[in-house]
N, C-alpha and C positions, 0 to 999 in steps of 0.2 A: 128697493133692491129686488124683492120678489116680483114686482110688476115688470121690472126690466128683464128678469130672467124669462118670464112668461112671454114677453114681447119678443125677446131674442129667439126663443123656441118657435114661436109662430113664424118668424121670418125664415128660420131654417127649414121648417116644414113646408112653407110655401115655396121656397127655393127648390126643394127636392120634388115637390109635386109638379112644378112647372118645368124644371130643367132635368129632372131625373137624377139618379145617383152618380152615373159615370160621365155623362155629357158626351160620350163618344158614340160611334155608330157601329161598334163591334157586334158580331153575331155570336160570339162565344157565350156559352152557358157558364155563368159564374159558379164558383164552388160554394158549397153550403156547409154549415157547421153541424150537419146531421139533423137539423130541425127543419130543413127546407128554407131557411131564412138566409138567402144569399146576401141581402142588404146588410145584415149584422156583420157578416164576415168582411164585407167590403169596407164598412166603417172602421172596424177594429184592425184590419190588416192580418189578423191571425184568427184562427178558429178558437172557440172557447176551450180552454184546457179541461180535460176530463180527469187528469191525475195530477198529483203534486209534482211529479217529474216533468210533465208537460208544462205546467205553470212556471217552474223554475227555469226551464229552457227559454220560454218566452220572455220572462223577466230579465234573464241574462242578455238575450239578444237586444231587447228594448233598452237596457242600460247602456249598451254600446252605442246604439242609435242616439240615445239621449245625450251621451257625452259628446258625440260628434256634432249634434245640433247646437248644443251649448257652446262648444268650441268655435263653431262658425257664427255664433251670435244670431242664429236664424230663429226668430220668435215663432214663425209659422211651423217650422219643422219641430221645434221643441213642443209646441202645443199639440201637434198631430201625434207625436210619440207619446206624450203624456196621456192623451185621451185614449190611446191604444193600450197603454200599460196599466193605467189606474184600475180599470175594471178587472183585469187579471189579478192585480194585487188584492183587490177586494174578494174575488172568488177564491183566492188561496186560503182564506180563513176556513171556508167550507171544505176544501180539499184536504186540509190538515186534519180536520175532524174525521174525515172518511179514510185516512191513510193507514189506519191500523197501528198507530204508534202507541208506545206505552205512555202512561200519564206524564212522566217527566219530560220525555222527548216531545210530546204534544205541547206541553206548557212552553218549552223552549222554542218550538216552531211558532206558536201563537205570538210569543214575544217578538220573534223576528218579523212576523207579518205586521204587527203593530208598529214596529220600528220602520218597516218599509213604507207603510201608509203615511206615517209622520214625515218621513223624508220626502216622499213624493208630493205631499201637500205643500211643503216648503218650496219645491221646485216647480209648482204650477205657474206657468208664465202669466203675466198680466195680459189683458185683452184691450183692444182699442187701436186706433189708427197710429198712435205714437208709442205703442208698446215696444219694449226692448228687453232683451235678456243679457245678463252679464255672465260671461264664462266663469267668473270667480264664484258665482252662486252655486254652480254645479261642483266646482272644485272643493268648496267648503263642505259639501255633503257627500262627496264621492266615496269616501272611506266608509261612512255609515251605510250608504246604499249597498256597496259591495259586501259589507259585513252581513247585512240582513239577507241578501241573496245567497251568500255562502252558507249561512246558518239554515236557510230553507233547503239548500242543496244537501246538507248533512242530514236533515230530517228526511228528505226524499230518499237518500241512500239507505237510511235505517228502515224506512218503510218497505223498500224493495227487498232488503235482506230478510225481513220478517215474513215475506210472502211465501 
């Protein structure tokens, strides 16, 4: 399994090295995430959130996109959204710690973040030529996903109020 992942990573890197990130001939300067890394923003579709509020907004938008991709049973779209949102969900753990919440609100927010990660891991689509996604898989997790995002939004609102 590890060998396969390494091999897959090498193929992806070779593809980027040969074909470039966008494949187009545009002369626009890509946006960066403040670190000068335009490629990271291009891959994620969003800049890395700096606050819990930004993360919650990104998670909420991505949830809508994920729901639409699952509804369309579009495995590629599901995978793209998943790989966009999962790093944000992971980063949220750090943002919660830095949000200035009291101990109990932080514990609640961390529990919501753990719930979010758990649900997203269930929704990660399979890979392969014959990979498919079932809209019912998202439907089964939709309430739990929305719950986690709403609980993070509550924590974000509390963090804003305490500023």
